[in-house]
C-alpha positions in Angstrom: -75.2 280.2 107.5 -73.6 276.8 107.8 -73.7 275.1 104.4 -72.9 271.5 103.5 -71.6 271.0 100.0 -72.3 267.5 98.6 -70.3 266.6 95.5 -69.2 263.6 93.5 -65.7 265.1 93.3 -63.9 268.1 94.8 -63.7 269.5 91.2 -63.0 273.0 90.1 -66.6 274.2 90.5 -67.0 272.7 94.0 -63.8 274.4 95.0 -64.9 277.7 93.6 -68.3 277.5 95.2 -66.7 276.7 98.6 -64.3 279.6 98.3 -66.9 282.1 97.2 -69.3 281.1 99.9 -66.5 281.5 102.4 -65.9 285.0 101.0 -69.5 285.8 101.6 -69.2 285.0 105.3 -70.7 281.4 105.4 -69.1 278.4 107.0 -68.8 275.5 104.6 -68.2 271.8 105.0 -67.7 269.4 102.0 -68.8 265.8 101.7 -67.9 263.7 98.7 -70.9 261.6 97.7 -69.4 258.3 96.6 -72.4 256.6 98.2 -75.6 257.5 100.1 -74.6 256.7 103.6 -71.7 259.3 103.9 -74.2 262.0 102.8 -76.6 261.0 105.5 -73.8 260.9 108.1 -72.5 264.3 107.0 -75.9 265.8 107.4 -76.3 264.3 110.8 -72.9 265.5 111.8 -73.0 269.0 110.4 -76.6 269.9 111.0 -76.4 272.3 108.0 -78.8 275.2 107.4 -78.6 274.4 103.7 -77.3 271.6 101.5 -75.8 272.6 98.1 -74.7 270.2 95.4 -72.4 271.9 92.9 -71.4 268.8 91.0 -73.4 265.6 91.7 -73.7 262.4 89.6 -75.9 260.6 92.1 -79.2 261.3 93.7 -79.5 262.8 97.2 -81.3 260.3 99.4 -85.0 261.0 100.0 -84.6 261.1 103.7 -82.2 264.0 103.3 -84.0 266.2 100.7 -87.4 265.6 102.4 -86.0 267.1 105.7 -83.4 269.6 104.5 -83.5 272.1 101.7 -81.1 270.7 99.1 -80.1 272.9 96.1 -78.6 271.2 93.0 -76.6 273.0 90.4 -77.6 272.0 86.9 -75.5 273.2 83.9 -78.4 274.0 81.7 -81.2 276.6 81.4 -84.6 276.1 83.1 -86.4 273.1 81.6 -83.3 271.4 80.4 -82.8 268.0 82.1 -80.4 265.1 81.8 -76.8 264.1 82.6 -75.3 265.4 79.4 -76.6 268.9 79.2 -73.4 270.7 78.3 -72.4 268.0 75.8 -75.6 268.5 73.9 -75.2 272.2 73.9 -71.7 272.2 72.5 -72.5 269.4 70.0 -75.4 271.4 68.6 -73.4 274.6 68.4 -75.5 276.6 71.0 -74.1 280.1 71.5 -76.1 280.8 74.7 -76.7 278.5 77.6 -77.4 278.8 81.3 -77.1 277.3 84.8 -80.1 276.6 87.0 -80.2 276.0 90.8 -83.0 273.5 91.6 -84.4 272.1 94.7 -83.8 268.3 95.0 -86.9 266.1 94.9 -87.9 262.7 93.7 -87.3 263.5 90.0 -83.9 264.3 88.5 -83.6 268.0 87.5 -87.3 268.6 87.9 -87.4 270.5 91.2 -88.4 274.0 91.9 -86.2 276.7 90.6 -84.3 278.9 93.1 -82.1 280.8 90.5 -81.2 280.7 86.9 -78.4 282.6 85.2 -77.7 282.8 81.4 -74.3 282.7 79.9 -72.6 282.8 76.4 -71.0 279.6 74.9 -68.0 280.6 72.8 -66.5 278.0 70.5 -64.2 276.2 72.9 -64.1 272.8 74.6 -66.7 271.6 77.1 -64.3 271.5 80.0 -63.0 275.0 79.3 -66.6 276.3 79.3 -67.3 274.4 82.5 -64.4 276.1 84.3 -65.2 279.5 82.9 -68.5 280.7 81.5 -70.5 277.9 83.2 -68.6 278.4 86.5 -69.2 282.1 86.5 -73.0 281.5 85.9 -73.1 278.7 88.5 -71.5 280.8 91.2 -73.8 283.8 90.5 -76.8 281.5 90.6 -75.7 279.7 93.8 -75.1 283.0 95.6 -78.4 284.3 94.4 -80.2 281.1 95.6 -78.4 281.1 98.9 -79.4 284.7 99.5 -83.0 284.0 98.6 -83.0 281.0 101.0 -81.4 283.1 103.8 -84.1 285.8 103.4 -86.8 283.2 104.5 -89.3 284.9 102.2 -88.5 283.6 98.8 -90.8 281.0 97.2 -89.0 279.0 94.4 -90.8 278.7 91.1 -92.1 275.3 90.0 -90.9 274.2 86.6 -93.6 274.3 84.0 -94.5 270.9 82.6 -92.8 270.4 79.2 -90.7 273.5 79.5 -87.4 273.8 77.6 -85.8 270.8 76.0 -87.0 268.3 78.5 -85.0 265.3 79.7 -82.4 264.4 77.1 -80.6 261.1 77.1 -77.0 260.4 78.0 -74.7 261.5 75.2 -73.3 258.1 74.2 -70.3 257.2 72.1 -72.6 256.2 69.2 -73.6 259.9 68.9 -70.0 261.1 69.1 -68.5 258.9 66.4 -66.4 260.7 63.8 -66.8 259.7 60.2 -63.4 260.7 58.8 -64.5 260.0 55.3 -67.4 262.6 55.4 -67.0 264.9 58.4 -65.6 268.3 57.8 -63.1 270.0 60.1 -65.8 272.0 61.8 -67.9 268.9 62.5 -64.9 266.9 63.9 -63.9 269.8 66.1 -67.4 270.2 67.4 -67.6 266.5 68.3 -64.3 266.6 70.0 -65.2 269.8 72.0 -68.4 268.2 73.2 -66.5 265.3 74.7 -63.7 267.3 76.3 -62.2 266.4 78.7 -64.6 263.5 79.5 -65.4 261.0 78.1 -63.4 261.7 74.9 -64.4 260.4 71.5 -63.8 256.6 70.9 -62.0 256.0 67.6 -59.7 253.5 65.9 -56.2 254.6 65.1 -53.0 252.9 64.0 -54.2 249.5 65.1 -55.6 250.5 68.5 -58.8 251.9 70.1 -58.4 255.3 71.7 -60.4 258.0 73.3 -59.5 261.3 71.5 -59.2 264.3 73.8 -59.1 267.9 72.6 -59.5 269.3 69.1 -58.2 272.4 67.3 -58.7 273.2 63.6 -55.9 273.3 61.2 -56.3 275.1 57.9 -52.9 274.7 56.2 -52.4 270.9 56.4 -54.4 268.1 54.9 -54.2 264.6 53.4 -56.3 261.5 53.2 -59.1 261.8 55.6 -58.3 260.1 58.9 -54.6 259.8 58.3 -52.1 261.3 60.8 -50.3 263.9 58.7 -48.1 265.7 61.3 -47.1 266.0 64.9 -46.4 269.1 67.1 -45.8 269.6 70.8 -46.9 266.1 71.6 -50.1 266.4 69.5 -51.1 264.6 66.3 -52.7 266.2 63.3 -55.4 264.1 61.5 -56.7 265.0 58.1 -60.4 265.7 57.5 -62.4 266.1 54.3 -61.5 269.8 54.0 -58.4 270.3 56.3 -57.2 268.8 59.5 -57.5 268.8 63.2 -54.9 268.8 66.0 -55.6 266.2 68.8 -53.3 266.7 71.8 -54.2 263.7 74.0 -55.2 260.1 73.7 -56.4 257.6 76.2 -56.3 253.8 75.4 -59.6 252.0 75.7 -59.6 250.0 78.9 -59.2 246.2 78.4 -61.9 244.0 80.1 -60.6 243.4 83.6 -57.6 245.6 83.0 -56.4 248.6 84.9 -57.9 252.0 84.4 -56.3 254.0 81.6 -55.5 257.7 81.5 -54.8 260.5 79.1 -51.3 261.1 77.7 -49.8 263.4 75.0 -50.9 261.8 71.8 -47.3 261.1 70.5 -46.4 259.4 73.8 -49.5 257.2 73.7 -48.6 256.3 70.1 -44.9 255.8 70.7 -43.3 253.6 68.0 -46.2 254.1 65.6 -45.4 257.5 64.1 -42.0 257.0 62.6 -43.1 258.2 59.2 -45.0 261.2 60.4 -43.2 264.5 60.2 -42.9 267.0 63.1 -44.3 270.4 62.0 -43.3 273.0 64.5 -45.2 276.3 64.5 -43.2 279.6 64.5 -43.0 281.0 68.1 -43.3 284.6 67.1 -46.8 284.8 65.5 -49.2 287.6 64.5 -52.9 287.2 64.6 -54.8 284.0 63.9 -52.7 282.0 61.4 -55.1 279.1 61.1 -53.0 276.6 63.2 -52.4 275.5 66.7 -49.5 275.3 69.1 -49.1 275.2 72.9 -46.8 278.3 73.1 -46.9 281.6 71.2 -45.2 285.0 71.4 -46.2 288.4 70.2 -45.3 292.1 70.8 -47.3 295.3 71.1 -46.2 298.8 72.2 -43.0 297.8 74.0 -44.6 294.8 75.7 -44.0 291.1 75.0 -46.7 288.5 75.5 -45.6 284.9 76.0 -48.8 282.8 76.0 -49.0 279.1 76.8 -51.8 276.6 77.1 -51.1 273.1 78.4 -53.9 270.6 78.6 -55.3 270.4 82.1 -52.7 272.9 83.3 -50.1 270.1 83.7 -46.5 270.7 82.5 -44.3 267.8 81.6 -40.5 267.9 81.6 -40.6 268.5 77.8 -43.2 271.2 78.1 -41.3 273.0 80.8 -38.2 272.9 78.6 -40.0 274.2 75.6 -41.5 277.0 77.6 -38.1 277.9 79.1 -36.7 278.1 75.6 -39.5 280.4 74.6 -39.1 282.5 77.7 -35.4 283.0 76.9 -36.3 284.1 73.4 -38.9 286.5 74.9 -36.2 287.9 77.1 -34.0 288.6 74.1 -36.5 291.0 72.7 -36.4 294.8 73.3 -39.4 295.1 75.7 -39.7 296.5 79.1 -42.7 294.4 80.2 -43.2 290.7 79.6 -46.6 289.1 80.2 -46.5 285.4 80.9 -49.9 283.6 80.4 -53.0 285.3 79.2 -55.5 283.6 77.0 -58.2 281.7 78.9 -58.6 278.6 81.2 -55.8 277.1 83.3 -52.5 278.9 84.0 -50.6 275.9 85.4 -51.0 273.1 87.9 -47.4 272.2 88.1 -45.8 268.8 87.2 -47.5 266.4 84.8 -48.6 263.5 86.9 -50.0 261.5 84.0 -46.7 261.6 82.1 -44.9 260.7 85.3 -47.3 257.7 86.0 -46.7 256.4 82.5 -42.9 256.6 82.8 -40.8 253.4 83.1 -39.4 255.0 86.4 -42.0 257.4 87.8 -39.6 258.5 90.6 -36.9 259.4 88.1 -39.4 261.2 85.8 -40.8 263.1 88.9 -37.3 264.3 89.6 -36.7 265.4 86.0 -40.0 267.2 85.9 -39.5 269.1 89.2 -36.1 270.2 88.1 -37.5 271.4 84.8 -40.1 273.4 86.6 -37.5 274.8 88.9 -35.3 275.9 85.9 -38.3 277.7 84.5 -39.2 279.4 87.8 -35.6 280.4 88.3 -35.4 282.0 84.9 -38.4 284.2 85.8 -37.1 285.0 89.3 -33.7 286.1 87.8 -35.0 288.3 85.0 -33.8 291.7 86.0 -33.9 293.8 82.8 -37.7 294.0 82.5 -40.9 293.6 84.6 -42.6 290.2 84.3 -46.3 290.0 84.8 -48.0 286.6 85.4 -51.5 286.9 83.8 -53.8 284.1 85.1 -57.0 283.8 83.1 -58.0 280.6 85.0 -57.1 278.3 87.9 -53.6 277.5 89.2 -52.3 275.0 91.7 -49.2 273.8 93.4 -46.1 274.6 91.3 -48.3 276.6 88.9 -49.1 279.1 91.6 -45.3 279.3 92.5 -44.5 279.9 88.8 -46.9 282.9 88.9 -45.4 284.2 92.2 -42.0 284.3 90.6 -43.2 287.3 88.5 -43.0 290.9 89.6 -46.8 291.3 89.4 -49.6 288.7 89.4 -52.9 289.5 87.8 -55.8 287.2 87.6 -59.4 287.1 86.3 -62.1 287.3 88.9 -63.3 283.8 89.4 -59.8 282.1 89.2 -59.2 279.6 92.0 -55.8 279.0 93.6 -54.5 275.9 95.4 -51.1 277.1 96.6 -50.2 273.9 98.3 -48.8 270.4 97.7 -49.8 268.4 100.7 -52.8 266.5 99.2 -50.4 264.8 96.8 -48.0 264.0 99.6 -45.4 266.4 98.4 -43.2 269.0 100.2 -43.1 271.2 97.1 -40.4 273.1 95.2 -40.4 275.9 92.6 -38.7 278.2 95.1 -42.0 278.3 97.2 -40.1 278.7 100.4 -38.8 282.0 99.1 -41.7 283.4 97.1 -44.7 282.5 99.2 -43.6 283.9 102.5 -42.3 287.0 100.7 -45.8 287.5 99.3 -48.1 286.7 102.2 -45.8 286.5 105.2 -44.6 283.4 107.0 -47.7 282.7 109.2 -50.1 282.9 106.2 -47.7 280.8 104.1 -47.7 278.1 106.8 -51.5 278.2 107.0 -52.0 277.9 103.2 -49.7 274.9 103.1 -51.2 273.2 106.1 -54.9 273.8 105.4 -54.6 272.9 101.7 -57.9 274.7 100.8 -58.8 276.5 97.6 -58.5 280.3 97.6 -60.7 282.6 95.6 -59.4 285.5 93.5 -60.8 287.9 96.1 -59.1 286.1 99.0 -55.9 285.8 97.0 -55.9 289.5 96.5 -56.5 290.1 100.2 -53.7 287.8 101.1 -51.3 289.3 98.7 -51.0 286.3 96.4 -52.2 288.5 93.5 -51.8 292.2 92.8 -54.7 292.8 90.6 -58.1 291.1 90.0 -59.6 291.8 86.6 -63.4 291.5 86.5 -64.2 290.5 83.0 -65.6 287.6 80.9 -63.2 284.8 80.1 -63.1 285.8 76.4 -62.1 289.3 77.4 -59.2 288.6 79.8 -56.4 288.5 77.2 -57.4 291.9 75.8 -57.9 293.4 79.3 -54.6 292.2 80.6 -52.9 293.3 77.4 -54.2 296.8 77.6 -53.1 297.1 81.3 -49.6 295.7 80.4 -49.0 298.2 77.6 -50.0 301.0 79.9 -47.5 299.6 82.5 -44.8 299.6 79.9 -45.4 303.2 79.0 -45.2 304.5 82.6 -42.1 306.5 83.4 -41.8 304.8 86.8 -41.4 301.4 85.1 -37.7 301.9 84.4 -37.1 302.9 88.0 -38.8 299.7 89.1 -36.7 297.6 86.8 -33.5 299.2 88.3 -34.7 298.7 91.9 -35.6 295.1 91.0 -32.1 294.3 89.8 -30.6 295.7 93.0 -32.9 293.6 95.1 -32.2 290.4 93.1 -28.4 291.0 93.4 -28.8 290.8 97.2 -30.7 287.5 97.3 -29.0 284.1 97.0 -31.7 281.8 95.6 -29.6 278.6 95.5 -30.2 277.6 99.2 -34.0 277.7 98.7 -33.9 275.4 95.7 -31.3 273.0 97.3 -33.3 272.6 100.5 -36.6 272.0 98.7 -35.1 269.5 96.3 -33.4 267.5 99.1 -36.9 266.9 100.6 -38.4 266.2 97.1 -35.7 263.7 96.1 -36.3 261.8 99.3 -40.0 261.5 98.4 -39.4 260.5 94.8 -36.8 258.0 95.6 -38.9 256.1 98.1 -41.3 253.7 96.3 -43.3 253.4 99.5 -43.9 257.1 100.1 -47.6 258.1 100.0 -46.9 260.3 97.0 -46.7 257.4 94.6 -50.0 255.8 95.7 -51.8 259.2 95.7 -50.4 260.0 92.3 -51.5 256.6 90.9 -55.0 257.1 92.3 -55.3 260.6 91.1 -54.2 259.8 87.5 -56.4 256.7 87.3 -59.4 258.4 89.0 -59.5 255.8 91.8 -59.9 256.2 95.5 -56.5 256.1 97.2 -55.5 252.9 99.1 -55.6 253.5 102.9 -51.8 253.1 103.1 -51.4 255.9 100.5 -53.3 258.5 102.4 -51.7 261.6 103.9 -53.1 263.4 106.9 -55.7 265.9 105.8 -59.1 267.3 106.9 -61.7 264.6 106.1 -64.2 267.4 105.3 -62.7 270.5 103.7 -63.9 273.5 105.5 -63.9 277.2 104.8 
């Protein structure tokens, strides 16, 4: 079938639905629904067999849904209605939820049900759930609904009047407010998780008003409730009534008539206001759950090292790249034969940190520093010759994050991960040794096509192309354990030592320097030109604005699969 996806943004779920529908043999077009007319125009132009809305904040026009079958993905079980479904579920501590595919009609979320799939809700942030458990359930429900529609025999079920929770209101800031004088750590974390990554929790702090983003419990530190008692890895630690919570990012409240604001590492946002607050680094080599949080951790098991990292939104600033490189060098000093890079859940990496770059006094100079720090990290992985390195991708990866993974000897990913192995939509040529690793993996013609088309790639397609070596079909919560078991088996294989020896011989024959030099010549030219489209595209992306026409780069107006 030919399917038109209508979405408010080409977000992670829209990308995954497009890629999975393509894997199932459908042709797919995408229309961003900023307003009604483009949707009507897209329907007239595409003449779709079916319209699917994976992520839609606006209504589909009556003259579209009354003529074409339009299926809307709602992140809630049958009977749940309203714009803040997942916020309510996380806020109330639900441990089970679901996704429903509804037929669009005149009443929001009240249409006939084509499919509904249940899913667990582990205690993590809303955006993490959305990209993982909710995404898994949504794709399963969409494929089920599309199959039922294609059969021509399925009759969708009307929703029973008064079923489920009904239409719940928008989850406003008044409901999210943290009372630092009475809320426990568990309560604060739940409120923060329900607002992650949008809209955040509005709060007053050190003379300013900020939206707080992210929340992780801390059991060892404490102080006067509401006070900032420590910093770590760019995050701040605020005391609660019975402990503390780590908050990695802040976004200043927008001034009336002022420019859009954006998230930054909390210590960067509060620069100059934290002079009396101590930095409390966490030990890198950790065992089990020690009641605290850090971005990077290392552990060992059965001759295998596990270097885990989790950066907010998958973005890696200059400082984060440098910290991870130091940790990687430590991991390489350990007596292991296999090193696993990644694991955990959610994003692997999306490359350079555009928000930190945008906030810099000289964004061009910070872009240059960031790409060189990424290159240093990738080079370290590429030149590791005394052990096998496995990149374990629990979630999505894009741009330089994909190339970081490709520097490893083997790439494993969870089924459901989405790859964007390109740079073009941000106006960049790219670096991270991609001109060496990508063609080596998929061949020159496929590498050129991936870079040119700039489309998302599913885990299934990535495996078929050779981008990944192993797809692990498991729940998000299980990926770390599944990848760990496979890695320890790999370390125990007699052939592993032979592979390490052969790897060293191959690396000794390859001069990597020309690849990096040629890539960085192109990138420096882009960063140093204040009129290059990259700067306008970055600004629009960070501030969630539509790019100015003079910042646009040539790209397909309607992403197709």
